[in-house]
C-alpha positions in Angstrom: -33.9 0.0 40.7 -34.0 -3.7 40.0 -35.1 -3.0 36.4 -32.0 -0.7 35.9 -29.6 -3.4 37.2 -31.4 -6.1 35.1 -31.2 -3.9 32.0 -27.6 -3.1 32.7 -26.7 -6.8 33.0 -28.5 -7.6 29.7 -26.8 -4.8 27.8 -23.4 -6.0 29.2 -24.0 -9.6 28.1 -25.1 -8.5 24.6 -22.1 -6.2 24.1 -19.7 -9.0 25.1 -21.0 -11.1 22.2 -20.9 -8.4 19.5 -17.2 -8.9 18.6 -17.5 -12.7 18.6 -20.5 -12.6 16.2 -18.7 -10.1 13.9 -15.6 -12.3 13.8 -17.6 -15.4 13.0 -18.9 -13.8 9.7 -15.4 -13.2 8.3 -14.1 -15.5 5.6 -11.5 -18.0 6.8 -8.5 -18.3 4.6 -6.5 -21.5 5.3 -2.9 -21.7 4.1 -0.9 -24.8 4.3 2.8 -23.9 4.2 6.4 -25.1 4.5 9.0 -23.3 6.5 11.2 -21.2 4.2 9.0 -21.7 1.1 9.3 -18.6 -1.1 5.9 -19.1 -2.7 4.4 -19.3 0.9 6.2 -16.1 1.8 4.8 -14.4 -1.3 1.2 -15.6 -0.6 1.4 -14.6 3.1 2.8 -11.1 2.1 -0.1 -10.7 -0.4 -2.7 -11.8 2.2 -1.1 -9.6 5.0 -1.4 -6.7 2.6 -5.1 -7.3 2.2 -5.5 -7.5 5.9 -3.6 -4.3 6.3 -6.1 -2.6 4.0 -9.1 -4.2 5.6 -8.5 -6.2 8.8 -12.2 -7.3 8.9 -12.0 -8.9 5.4 -10.9 -12.3 6.6 -9.1 -14.4 9.1 -5.8 -15.9 8.0 -5.1 -19.3 9.4 -1.6 -20.5 8.5 -0.9 -24.2 9.0 2.8 -25.1 8.8 2.8 -28.7 7.7 6.5 -29.1 6.7 9.8 -27.9 8.0 12.4 -26.2 5.7 13.7 -29.7 4.6 10.2 -30.8 3.4 9.8 -33.2 6.4 6.5 -33.4 8.1 6.5 -30.9 11.0 3.1 -31.7 12.4 1.4 -35.1 11.6 -2.1 -33.8 12.1 -1.4 -30.8 9.9 0.0 -33.1 7.3 -3.1 -35.4 7.5 -5.4 -32.4 7.2 -3.6 -31.2 4.1 -3.9 -34.7 2.6 -7.6 -34.8 3.4 -8.1 -31.3 1.8 -6.2 -32.4 -1.4 -8.2 -35.6 -1.6 -11.4 -33.6 -1.2 -10.5 -31.5 -4.2 -9.2 -34.6 -6.2 -5.7 -33.2 -6.3 -2.5 -35.2 -6.5 -1.4 -36.3 -3.0 1.9 -37.9 -4.2 3.7 -34.6 -4.5 2.6 -32.0 -2.1 3.1 -28.3 -3.0 2.9 -25.3 -0.8 1.2 -23.1 -0.2 -2.1 -24.8 -0.6 -4.8 -22.1 0.0 -8.4 -22.9 0.8 -11.1 -20.2 0.9 -14.6 -21.7 1.3 -15.1 -23.9 -1.7 -12.1 -22.3 -3.6 -8.7 -23.8 -3.4 -5.3 -23.0 -5.0 -2.1 -24.8 -5.0 1.0 -22.6 -5.1 0.9 -18.8 -5.2 -1.4 -17.9 -8.1 -0.1 -15.9 -11.1 -3.2 -13.7 -10.7 -3.6 -13.2 -6.9 -6.8 -11.3 -7.5 -8.4 -14.7 -7.6 -7.7 -15.0 -3.9 -9.3 -11.6 -3.2 -12.3 -12.5 -5.3 -12.8 -15.8 -3.5 -12.6 -13.9 -0.1 -15.1 -11.3 -1.1 -17.5 -13.9 -2.5 -17.3 -15.9 0.7 -18.0 -12.7 2.7 -21.0 -11.9 0.6 -22.4 -15.4 1.0 -25.1 -15.9 3.6 -23.6 -19.3 4.4 -20.8 -19.8 7.0 -18.6 -22.0 4.8 -15.6 -23.6 6.5 -14.6 -26.3 4.2 -11.4 -27.3 6.0 -13.2 -27.8 9.3 -15.9 -29.8 7.5 -13.2 -32.0 5.9 -11.5 -32.5 9.2 -14.8 -33.8 10.7 -15.5 -36.0 7.7 -12.1 -37.6 7.7 -11.7 -37.7 11.5 -8.6 -35.5 11.5 -7.9 -34.0 14.9 -7.9 -30.3 14.0 -7.3 -29.4 17.6 -3.8 -30.7 17.5 -3.0 -28.8 14.3 -0.6 -25.9 15.1 -1.8 -22.8 13.4 -0.6 -19.2 13.1 -3.7 -17.0 13.3 -3.7 -13.3 12.9 -3.6 -12.3 16.6 -4.5 -8.7 16.0 -8.1 -9.4 15.3 -8.5 -11.5 18.5 -6.7 -8.8 20.5 -9.1 -6.1 19.2 -12.1 -8.1 20.4 -10.6 -8.4 23.9 -9.9 -4.7 24.0 -13.4 -3.9 23.0 -14.8 -6.2 25.6 -12.5 -4.8 28.3 -13.6 -1.2 27.4 -17.3 -2.2 27.8 -16.6 -4.0 31.1 -14.8 -0.9 32.5 -17.5 1.5 31.3 -20.4 -0.6 32.6 -18.5 -1.3 35.9 -17.8 2.4 36.3 -21.4 3.3 35.6 -22.6 0.7 38.1 -20.1 2.0 40.7 -21.4 5.6 40.2 -25.0 4.3 40.7 -24.0 2.5 43.9 -22.1 5.5 45.2 -24.9 7.8 44.3 -27.3 5.8 46.4 -25.3 6.3 49.6 
């Protein structure tokens, strides 16, 4: 009987990590935005459409760096955006939004051919490497990424919690039946 309990616990622990491992392999799309920016809205709409077609394609991480008046909304987000632009040798005097980073690919503004965004996402997903350029830049430049306020697609995180909850209920129910059956 101890072997059954031990196996049950191992299976439960393994199942809890499956959604986390799956989410880690998704491409991360960072988009630095400004409140009310029409190009930002267009880019987000395009990316949301891709997510609607395939929610496992990527994780959209929107970082709002400026308010609608172009004033810095979050100092850490602003510093991270500057570090990203400097990394790609882009102009940091005039900051344009959206600035989109997908692995080693970056784009300033909403591209005339948005299929470039899709191609960068699929290439990053097909890559064996877990490339997160923005996180790497933050580490190199000592930018505190933890204080950067981001808008993350919450649906993907919710799905993982639902799956974990279902497994916990199923395993708990099975264990309860085993215990009741022994009495």
